[in-house]
Each structure stands twice: as C-alpha cells, then as structure tokens.
N, C-alpha and C positions, 0 to 999 in steps of 0.2 A: 950347084947341087943337082944331081940327077933326078929325073922324074920317076914316079912310081911305075913299075913295069907290071902290067896286067897280064897274068898268065892265061894262055888260051886253054881250051878244053882238053886237048891232048896232053899238055904239060901237067894239068891238074890230075888227069887220069893216071899218068905215069907216076906221079909222086904218091898218089893213093895206092897204087899197085906196089910200089917199093915199101910203103909203110906196112901193107898187109904181109908182104913177104918177110919183112923184118920181125913182125909180131909172130908169125908162124915159125920162123927159125928160133926165136926165143922160147916159144912153147915146146918145140921139139928138143931143145937143148936141156930141158929139165930132166933130172933123173926120174924114172918111174917109181911110184910108191910100192913098197913091199906089201906082201899079203898081211903081215903083222900090223903095219900101220893102217891099212884099210880096215882090218877087223877092229882095231882099237877105235877108229873113227866111228864105225857102225855102233859099237858098244856105247860110246859116249852119246851118240844121237839117240839111241834107244833109252838111255838113262834120262836124258833131258825130256824126252817125250813122256816117259813114265811119270816123272816129277810133275810135269805140266798137267797130265791127266789127273793125278792125285790132287793137285791144287784146285782144278776145276771141280772135281767131285766134292772136295771139302767146302768150296764156296757154294755149290748147289745145296749141300746138306744144311749149311748154315742159313741159307735163304729159306729153305723149307721150314726149318725150326723157327726162324723169326716170323714167318708168315703164320705158322700154327699158333705161336705165342700171341701174335697180334689178334688173330681171330678168337682165341680163348679169352683174351682181355676184353675184346669187344663184346663177346657173348656174355661174359661175366658182368660187364657194365650194364648190358641191357636186361639181364635176368635179375640182377641184384635189386634194382628198385624200379618197378614199373611206374611208380608215381614220380612226381617232380624231384629232380636231383638237387641236392644242396650245392652251394658254390664250391665247397671243398671237394665234393664227389666229382663234380664236373672237371675241376682242376686236376684231380688224380687220374681220371679217365683220359684227359687230354695229354697229361704227362706220360702216361703209359703208352699212348699211341705214338707220341713223338719219340719215345725211347725205342720202341719197336722199329720205327722207320730209320732211326739213326743206326740201330744194330744191323738192319738189312743193308744199308748203304756202306757200312764199314766192312761187310763181307764181300763186297765187289772187288 
C-alpha cells in the first residue's frame, strides 16, 4: 500500500487557485436576474420588514398596556385598604400581579 503523499505549499496553492477559478466560472455562468425579478424581490423584502415592524409595535403596545394594568392593580391594592389586608385580599392582589406578569411575558 502506498504511503500518504503530503502536498507541498505550491501544490496546495495551485489547487486553491483552481477551486477559486471554478467557483468564479460557475458564478459567471448564471443568467443575470431581470429587472422584474429584482423589483419583486425588493417588494417581498419590504413586505417582510413592514410585517416585522408591525409585530414589534404590537408587542410594544401590549407590553405598555400590561404595565399600565399592573400599576393600576398595584395602586388599587394599595389605595383600597390602608389597613391590614385579609388573606383573600392578599391572594387576589398576588393573583392579579402574577396574571399581569404572565400577560407581559406572553406578549414577547
């Protein structure tokens, strides 16, 4: 069985050059895209970007609304009874806080 032939630097450089030339020839052989195809691609990219921006805005609005609801619930819990809260009232305040947090996380 023949031993492994270690390529020297010049052979490796030549094979890399051949690979580059083959890739360039393959790239040049492709037909150019028409103006209609380019316009269609641009329109699709703009539509994707608009949809993504709308999704971001909706998520931001939902987060703001959830934060406002949480602050309102917190303020209502503080204003409702300045005295000691009953066990049921503490449970209701805790549940509303957890529900607001879950709603915020669902909007992400």
